[in-house]
Backbone as JSON Lines, residues from 0, in Angstrom:
{"i":0,"aa":"M","n":[0.85,-1.18,0.0],"ca":[0.0,0.0,0.0],"c":[0.89,1.24,0.0]}
{"i":1,"aa":"A","n":[0.59,2.17,-0.87],"ca":[1.33,3.43,-0.93],"c":[1.1,4.22,0.36]}
{"i":2,"aa":"I","n":[2.11,5.01,0.76],"ca":[1.94,5.75,2.01],"c":[0.84,6.81,1.9]}
{"i":3,"aa":"T","n":[0.54,7.29,0.71],"ca":[-0.58,8.22,0.58],"c":[-1.9,7.51,0.9]}
{"i":4,"aa":"D","n":[-2.02,6.25,0.47],"ca":[-3.21,5.47,0.8],"c":[-3.27,5.18,2.3]}
{"i":5,"aa":"R","n":[-2.12,4.88,2.88],"ca":[-2.07,4.61,4.32],"c":[-2.42,5.88,5.1]}
{"i":6,"aa":"Y","n":[-1.91,7.02,4.65],"ca":[-2.26,8.28,5.3],"c":[-3.76,8.52,5.2]}
{"i":7,"aa":"Q","n":[-4.33,8.31,4.03],"ca":[-5.77,8.52,3.85],"c":[-6.56,7.6,4.77]}
{"i":8,"aa":"A","n":[-6.1,6.36,4.94],"ca":[-6.77,5.44,5.87],"c":[-6.69,6.0,7.3]}
{"i":9,"aa":"Y","n":[-5.53,6.56,7.66],"ca":[-5.39,7.19,8.98],"c":[-6.36,8.37,9.11]}
{"i":10,"aa":"A","n":[-6.41,9.24,8.1],"ca":[-7.29,10.41,8.16],"c":[-8.75,9.99,8.3]}
{"i":11,"aa":"D","n":[-9.15,8.95,7.58],"ca":[-10.51,8.44,7.69],"c":[-10.77,7.88,9.09]}
{"i":12,"aa":"A","n":[-9.8,7.15,9.63],"ca":[-9.93,6.58,10.97],"c":[-9.99,7.71,12.02]}
{"i":13,"aa":"F","n":[-9.21,8.77,11.8],"ca":[-9.25,9.92,12.72],"c":[-10.66,10.5,12.76]}
{"i":14,"aa":"E","n":[-11.27,10.69,11.59],"ca":[-12.62,11.26,11.55],"c":[-13.62,10.34,12.25]}
{"i":15,"aa":"E","n":[-13.48,9.03,12.1],"ca":[-14.35,8.1,12.82],"c":[-14.13,8.22,14.32]}
{"i":16,"aa":"S","n":[-12.87,8.35,14.73],"ca":[-12.55,8.5,16.15],"c":[-13.11,9.81,16.69]}
{"i":17,"aa":"Y","n":[-13.07,10.85,15.87],"ca":[-13.66,12.12,16.27],"c":[-15.15,11.94,16.55]}
{"i":18,"aa":"E","n":[-15.82,11.16,15.72],"ca":[-17.26,10.96,15.87],"c":[-17.62,10.13,17.1]}
{"i":19,"aa":"D","n":[-16.89,9.03,17.34],"ca":[-17.31,8.13,18.43],"c":[-16.37,8.13,19.64]}
{"i":20,"aa":"D","n":[-15.3,8.93,19.59],"ca":[-14.34,9.09,20.69],"c":[-13.58,7.8,21.01]}
{"i":21,"aa":"D","n":[-13.47,6.9,20.04],"ca":[-12.67,5.67,20.21],"c":[-11.33,5.89,19.53]}
{"i":22,"aa":"W","n":[-10.36,6.37,20.28],"ca":[-9.06,6.73,19.72],"c":[-8.14,5.53,19.56]}
{"i":23,"aa":"T","n":[-8.53,4.38,20.09],"ca":[-7.72,3.17,19.88],"c":[-7.67,2.8,18.4]}
{"i":24,"aa":"R","n":[-8.66,3.23,17.66],"ca":[-8.74,2.94,16.22],"c":[-7.5,3.44,15.47]}
{"i":25,"aa":"I","n":[-6.9,4.53,15.93],"ca":[-5.78,5.09,15.18],"c":[-4.42,4.61,15.71]}
{"i":26,"aa":"E","n":[-4.4,3.81,16.77],"ca":[-3.13,3.29,17.3],"c":[-2.26,2.62,16.24]}
{"i":27,"aa":"P","n":[-2.81,1.74,15.41],"ca":[-1.96,1.02,14.46],"c":[-1.29,1.9,13.4]}
{"i":28,"aa":"F","n":[-1.71,3.15,13.3],"ca":[-1.14,4.03,12.3],"c":[0.16,4.71,12.77]}
{"i":29,"aa":"F","n":[0.52,4.54,14.04],"ca":[1.69,5.21,14.6],"c":[2.72,4.21,15.1]}
{"i":30,"aa":"T","n":[3.99,4.57,14.93],"ca":[5.06,3.77,15.51],"c":[4.99,3.89,17.03]}
{"i":31,"aa":"E","n":[5.59,2.95,17.72],"ca":[5.6,2.97,19.18],"c":[6.25,4.26,19.72]}
{"i":32,"aa":"D","n":[7.27,4.77,19.01],"ca":[7.99,5.96,19.48],"c":[7.65,7.21,18.65]}
{"i":33,"aa":"A","n":[6.44,7.25,18.11],"ca":[6.01,8.37,17.27],"c":[6.11,9.7,18.02]}
{"i":34,"aa":"V","n":[6.26,10.77,17.24],"ca":[6.32,12.13,17.78],"c":[5.26,12.96,17.06]}
{"i":35,"aa":"Y","n":[4.52,13.75,17.84],"ca":[3.58,14.72,17.28],"c":[4.01,16.09,17.77]}
{"i":36,"aa":"E","n":[4.43,16.92,16.85],"ca":[4.88,18.27,17.2],"c":[3.69,19.15,17.5]}
{"i":37,"aa":"G","n":[3.82,19.93,18.55],"ca":[2.76,20.88,18.87],"c":[2.97,21.55,20.2]}
{"i":38,"aa":"A","n":[2.35,22.72,20.33],"ca":[2.45,23.5,21.56],"c":[1.59,22.87,22.64]}
{"i":39,"aa":"P","n":[1.88,22.99,23.89],"ca":[3.07,23.68,24.38],"c":[4.33,22.83,24.28]}
{"i":40,"aa":"E","n":[4.19,21.53,24.08],"ca":[5.36,20.68,23.87],"c":[4.99,19.51,22.99]}
{"i":41,"aa":"D","n":[6.01,18.88,22.44],"ca":[5.78,17.72,21.57],"c":[5.3,16.53,22.39]}
{"i":42,"aa":"A","n":[4.5,15.68,21.76],"ca":[4.09,14.41,22.37],"c":[5.04,13.35,21.83]}
{"i":43,"aa":"R","n":[5.59,12.54,22.72],"ca":[6.55,11.5,22.34],"c":[6.05,10.14,22.8]}
{"i":44,"aa":"G","n":[5.93,9.22,21.85],"ca":[5.41,7.89,22.12],"c":[3.96,7.79,21.67]}
{"i":45,"aa":"R","n":[3.59,6.62,21.19],"ca":[2.25,6.42,20.63],"c":[1.15,6.85,21.59]}
{"i":46,"aa":"A","n":[1.22,6.43,22.83],"ca":[0.16,6.77,23.79],"c":[0.06,8.28,23.98]}
{"i":47,"aa":"A","n":[1.21,8.96,24.05],"ca":[1.2,10.41,24.22],"c":[0.64,11.11,22.98]}
{"i":48,"aa":"V","n":[0.96,10.6,21.79],"ca":[0.43,11.16,20.55],"c":[-1.09,11.04,20.53]}
{"i":49,"aa":"L","n":[-1.6,9.86,20.84],"ca":[-3.06,9.67,20.84],"c":[-3.71,10.59,21.86]}
{"i":50,"aa":"A","n":[-3.11,10.71,23.04],"ca":[-3.66,11.57,24.07],"c":[-3.67,13.02,23.63]}
{"i":51,"aa":"K","n":[-2.61,13.47,22.96],"ca":[-2.53,14.86,22.5],"c":[-3.58,15.13,21.42]}
{"i":52,"aa":"L","n":[-3.77,14.2,20.51],"ca":[-4.79,14.37,19.48],"c":[-6.18,14.47,20.11]}
{"i":53,"aa":"K","n":[-6.48,13.56,21.03],"ca":[-7.78,13.57,21.71],"c":[-7.95,14.84,22.53]}
{"i":54,"aa":"D","n":[-6.92,15.22,23.28],"ca":[-7.0,16.43,24.1],"c":[-7.25,17.67,23.26]}
{"i":55,"aa":"G","n":[-6.6,17.75,22.1],"ca":[-6.81,18.89,21.22],"c":[-8.24,18.98,20.73]}
{"i":56,"aa":"V","n":[-8.78,17.84,20.35],"ca":[-10.18,17.77,19.9],"c":[-11.12,18.15,21.04]}
{"i":57,"aa":"D","n":[-10.87,17.59,22.23],"ca":[-11.75,17.85,23.38],"c":[-11.7,19.31,23.81]}
{"i":58,"aa":"A","n":[-10.51,19.91,23.75],"ca":[-10.35,21.28,24.24],"c":[-10.88,22.33,23.28]}
{"i":59,"aa":"F","n":[-10.88,22.01,21.99],"ca":[-11.28,23.03,21.02],"c":[-12.46,22.59,20.16]}
{"i":60,"aa":"D","n":[-12.24,21.59,19.34],"ca":[-13.25,21.2,18.35],"c":[-14.61,20.88,18.99]}
{"i":61,"aa":"R","n":[-14.6,20.15,20.07],"ca":[-15.87,19.74,20.7],"c":[-16.6,20.9,21.36]}
{"i":62,"aa":"N","n":[-15.93,22.03,21.53],"ca":[-16.57,23.2,22.11],"c":[-17.19,24.1,21.05]}
{"i":63,"aa":"M","n":[-17.03,23.71,19.8],"ca":[-17.66,24.45,18.71],"c":[-19.0,23.78,18.38]}
{"i":64,"aa":"D","n":[-19.86,24.51,17.69],"ca":[-21.15,23.94,17.29],"c":[-20.98,22.99,16.11]}
{"i":65,"aa":"S","n":[-20.05,23.32,15.21],"ca":[-19.79,22.41,14.09],"c":[-18.34,22.55,13.65]}
{"i":66,"aa":"R","n":[-17.9,21.5,12.98],"ca":[-16.54,21.42,12.45],"c":[-16.64,20.79,11.07]}
{"i":67,"aa":"T","n":[-16.17,21.51,10.04],"ca":[-16.25,21.0,8.69],"c":[-14.84,20.97,8.09]}
{"i":68,"aa":"P","n":[-14.23,19.78,8.07],"ca":[-12.89,19.68,7.49],"c":[-12.95,19.53,5.98]}
{"i":69,"aa":"D","n":[-11.93,20.06,5.32],"ca":[-11.79,19.92,3.87],"c":[-10.32,19.65,3.6]}
{"i":70,"aa":"F","n":[-10.01,18.41,3.22],"ca":[-8.63,17.99,3.01],"c":[-8.4,17.75,1.53]}
{"i":71,"aa":"Q","n":[-7.27,18.25,1.02],"ca":[-6.89,17.94,-0.35],"c":[-6.28,16.54,-0.36]}
{"i":72,"aa":"A","n":[-6.12,15.98,-1.54],"ca":[-5.5,14.65,-1.66],"c":[-4.06,14.71,-1.16]}
{"i":73,"aa":"P","n":[-3.66,13.72,-0.38],"ca":[-2.27,13.69,0.1],"c":[-1.29,13.46,-1.04]}
{"i":74,"aa":"T","n":[-0.1,14.04,-0.89],"ca":[0.98,13.81,-1.84],"c":[2.18,13.27,-1.07]}
{"i":75,"aa":"A","n":[3.04,12.54,-1.77],"ca":[4.19,11.93,-1.11],"c":[5.47,12.3,-1.82]}
{"i":76,"aa":"E","n":[6.52,12.45,-1.02],"ca":[7.87,12.59,-1.53],"c":[8.74,11.76,-0.6]}
{"i":77,"aa":"G","n":[9.29,10.67,-1.13],"ca":[10.06,9.76,-0.29],"c":[9.18,9.15,0.78]}
{"i":78,"aa":"D","n":[9.58,9.3,2.04],"ca":[8.82,8.73,3.15],"c":[7.87,9.74,3.8]}
{"i":79,"aa":"T","n":[7.65,10.88,3.14],"ca":[6.88,11.97,3.74],"c":[5.61,12.27,2.94]}
{"i":80,"aa":"V","n":[4.5,12.34,3.67],"ca":[3.21,12.68,3.08],"c":[2.83,14.08,3.55]}
{"i":81,"aa":"S","n":[2.33,14.89,2.62],"ca":[1.85,16.23,2.94],"c":[0.42,16.35,2.46]}
{"i":82,"aa":"V","n":[-0.37,17.05,3.22],"ca":[-1.75,17.31,2.81],"c":[-2.14,18.71,3.27]}
{"i":83,"aa":"N","n":[-2.67,19.48,2.34],"ca":[-3.2,20.81,2.67],"c":[-4.63,20.64,3.15]}
{"i":84,"aa":"W","n":[-4.99,21.43,4.14],"ca":[-6.32,21.28,4.73],"c":[-6.91,22.64,5.09]}
{"i":85,"aa":"K","n":[-8.22,22.62,5.25],"ca":[-8.97,23.78,5.73],"c":[-10.07,23.24,6.63]}
{"i":86,"aa":"V","n":[-10.24,23.85,7.77],"ca":[-11.33,23.46,8.68],"c":[-12.12,24.72,9.0]}
{"i":87,"aa":"T","n":[-13.44,24.61,8.86],"ca":[-14.33,25.71,9.2],"c":[-15.1,25.32,10.46]}
{"i":88,"aa":"Y","n":[-15.03,26.2,11.44],"ca":[-15.73,25.99,12.71],"c":[-16.84,27.02,12.84]}
{"i":89,"aa":"T","n":[-17.94,26.59,13.42],"ca":[-19.02,27.53,13.72],"c":[-19.32,27.48,15.21]}
{"i":90,"aa":"K","n":[-19.75,28.63,15.71],"ca":[-20.19,28.77,17.1],"c":[-21.28,29.83,17.09]}
{"i":91,"aa":"A","n":[-22.39,29.54,17.77],"ca":[-23.52,30.48,17.79],"c":[-23.05,31.87,18.21]}
{"i":92,"aa":"D","n":[-23.6,32.87,17.54],"ca":[-23.34,34.28,17.83],"c":[-21.89,34.69,17.6]}
{"i":93,"aa":"C","n":[-21.17,33.91,16.79],"ca":[-19.78,34.22,16.46],"c":[-19.6,34.07,14.95]}
{"i":94,"aa":"P","n":[-18.66,34.81,14.39],"ca":[-18.37,34.57,12.97],"c":[-17.68,33.22,12.81]}
{"i":95,"aa":"D","n":[-17.82,32.63,11.63],"ca":[-17.12,31.37,11.37],"c":[-15.62,31.58,11.53]}
{"i":96,"aa":"L","n":[-14.97,30.54,11.98],"ca":[-13.52,30.54,12.08],"c":[-12.99,29.55,11.05]}
{"i":97,"aa":"V","n":[-12.17,30.03,10.13],"ca":[-11.59,29.17,9.1],"c":[-10.08,29.11,9.33]}
{"i":98,"aa":"I","n":[-9.58,27.9,9.5],"ca":[-8.17,27.67,9.74],"c":[-7.63,26.84,8.58]}
{"i":99,"aa":"T","n":[-6.48,27.23,8.06],"ca":[-5.86,26.49,6.96],"c":[-4.42,26.15,7.33]}
{"i":100,"aa":"G","n":[-3.95,25.09,6.71],"ca":[-2.57,24.7,6.96],"c":[-2.2,23.45,6.19]}
{"i":101,"aa":"Q","n":[-1.15,22.82,6.67],"ca":[-0.65,21.61,6.05],"c":[-0.27,20.62,7.14]}
{"i":102,"aa":"E","n":[-0.61,19.37,6.93],"ca":[-0.16,18.31,7.84],"c":[0.93,17.53,7.13]}
{"i":103,"aa":"I","n":[1.98,17.23,7.86],"ca":[3.13,16.52,7.33],"c":[3.33,15.27,8.18]}
{"i":104,"aa":"A","n":[3.37,14.13,7.53],"ca":[3.55,12.85,8.22],"c":[4.75,12.13,7.62]}
{"i":105,"aa":"V","n":[5.71,11.8,8.48],"ca":[6.88,11.04,8.06],"c":[6.64,9.59,8.46]}
{"i":106,"aa":"F","n":[6.76,8.72,7.49],"ca":[6.46,7.3,7.71],"c":[7.73,6.48,7.91]}
{"i":107,"aa":"E","n":[7.59,5.47,8.74],"ca":[8.54,4.36,8.83],"c":[7.73,3.13,8.44]}
{"i":108,"aa":"G","n":[8.0,2.6,7.27],"ca":[7.17,1.51,6.77],"c":[5.76,2.03,6.53]}
{"i":109,"aa":"D","n":[4.77,1.38,7.14],"ca":[3.39,1.81,6.96],"c":[2.83,2.54,8.19]}
{"i":110,"aa":"Q","n":[3.74,3.02,9.05],"ca":[3.3,3.74,10.25],"c":[3.89,5.14,10.28]}
{"i":111,"aa":"I","n":[3.16,6.05,10.9],"ca":[3.61,7.43,11.04],"c":[4.58,7.5,12.22]}
{"i":112,"aa":"A","n":[5.78,8.01,11.94],"ca":[6.79,8.17,12.98],"c":[6.84,9.61,13.49]}
{"i":113,"aa":"H","n":[6.45,10.55,12.63],"ca":[6.53,11.96,13.01],"c":[5.37,12.7,12.33]}
{"i":114,"aa":"L","n":[4.6,13.44,13.11],"ca":[3.44,14.16,12.59],"c":[3.5,15.61,13.06]}
{"i":115,"aa":"R","n":[3.21,16.51,12.15],"ca":[3.12,17.91,12.56],"c":[2.14,18.65,11.66]}
{"i":116,"aa":"D","n":[1.53,19.64,12.24],"ca":[0.64,20.54,11.52],"c":[1.29,21.9,11.45]}
{"i":117,"aa":"V","n":[1.28,22.47,10.27],"ca":[1.83,23.81,10.06],"c":[0.66,24.69,9.67]}
{"i":118,"aa":"F","n":[0.35,25.66,10.52],"ca":[-0.75,26.57,10.23],"c":[-0.27,27.69,9.32]}
{"i":119,"aa":"D","n":[-1.11,28.08,8.37],"ca":[-0.8,29.22,7.55],"c":[-0.72,30.45,8.45]}
{"i":120,"aa":"P","n":[0.26,31.33,8.23],"ca":[0.41,32.51,9.1],"c":[-0.87,33.33,9.23]}
{"i":121,"aa":"A","n":[-1.58,33.55,8.13],"ca":[-2.82,34.32,8.2],"c":[-3.87,33.6,9.03]}
{"i":122,"aa":"A","n":[-3.9,32.28,8.93],"ca":[-4.86,31.5,9.71],"c":[-4.52,31.56,11.2]}
{"i":123,"aa":"E","n":[-3.23,31.52,11.5],"ca":[-2.8,31.64,12.9],"c":[-3.23,32.98,13.48]}
{"i":124,"aa":"A","n":[-3.04,34.04,12.72],"ca":[-3.45,35.37,13.17],"c":[-4.97,35.44,13.35]}
{"i":125,"aa":"A","n":[-5.7,34.88,12.39],"ca":[-7.16,34.9,12.47],"c":[-7.65,34.13,13.69]}
{"i":126,"aa":"M","n":[-7.01,32.99,13.97],"ca":[-7.41,32.2,15.13],"c":[-7.13,32.98,16.42]}
{"i":127,"aa":"G","n":[-5.97,33.63,16.49],"ca":[-5.65,34.43,17.67],"c":[-6.67,35.53,17.9]}
{"i":128,"aa":"E","n":[-7.04,36.22,16.83],"ca":[-8.03,37.29,16.93],"c":[-9.39,36.73,17.33]}
{"i":129,"aa":"W","n":[-9.78,35.6,16.71],"ca":[-11.07,34.99,17.03],"c":[-11.11,34.58,18.49]}
{"i":130,"aa":"M","n":[-10.04,33.95,18.97],"ca":[-10.01,33.5,20.36],"c":[-10.04,34.68,21.32]}
{"i":131,"aa":"E","n":[-9.34,35.75,20.98],"ca":[-9.32,36.93,21.85],"c":[-10.73,37.53,21.98]}
{"i":132,"aa":"T","n":[-11.45,37.55,20.87],"ca":[-12.78,38.16,20.86],"c":[-13.88,37.2,21.32]}
{"i":133,"aa":"H","n":[-13.79,35.92,20.94],"ca":[-14.9,35.0,21.16],"c":[-14.55,33.78,22.03]}
{"i":134,"aa":"G","n":[-13.29,33.64,22.39],"ca":[-12.85,32.46,23.11],"c":[-13.58,32.21,24.41]}
{"i":135,"aa":"S","n":[-14.07,33.27,25.04],"ca":[-14.79,33.1,26.31],"c":[-16.1,32.33,26.13]}
{"i":136,"aa":"K","n":[-16.57,32.22,24.89],"ca":[-17.82,31.49,24.62],"c":[-17.6,29.98,24.52]}
{"i":137,"aa":"L","n":[-16.33,29.57,24.52],"ca":[-16.0,28.14,24.46],"c":[-15.95,27.6,25.88]}
{"i":138,"aa":"Q","n":[-16.53,26.44,26.07],"ca":[-16.47,25.78,27.38],"c":[-15.4,24.72,27.29]}
{"i":139,"aa":"S","n":[-14.63,24.57,28.35],"ca":[-13.63,23.48,28.34],"c":[-13.74,22.65,29.57]}
């Protein structure tokens, strides 16, 4: 299986996990010592990566009224898959929040060894402004 296909299987499994909160579904997609880059610090090890993904969803996405992801087809170069994405969030009495960026996954065999999301600078600024103005409406 091509790593782009494996990545797509992971992305599909992630969306299923988002829906039913069963994050064990995505375990097989990560190496035991996988790393997920992100603030405030990187997650190291499969269990920590899964926890960070779930925590991110619980802290932000689940506090929105809706989340509409739009992912372009993944592309590969060597052992690295890249995918450009856009997610639109809605929250009552707030303007929509649109975040764009790129996810980069480095594979070892058919598992992700290193994962990171790079937010577009304009999207980062928009998210900061949105959170400053409307963040108090999110429950955590």
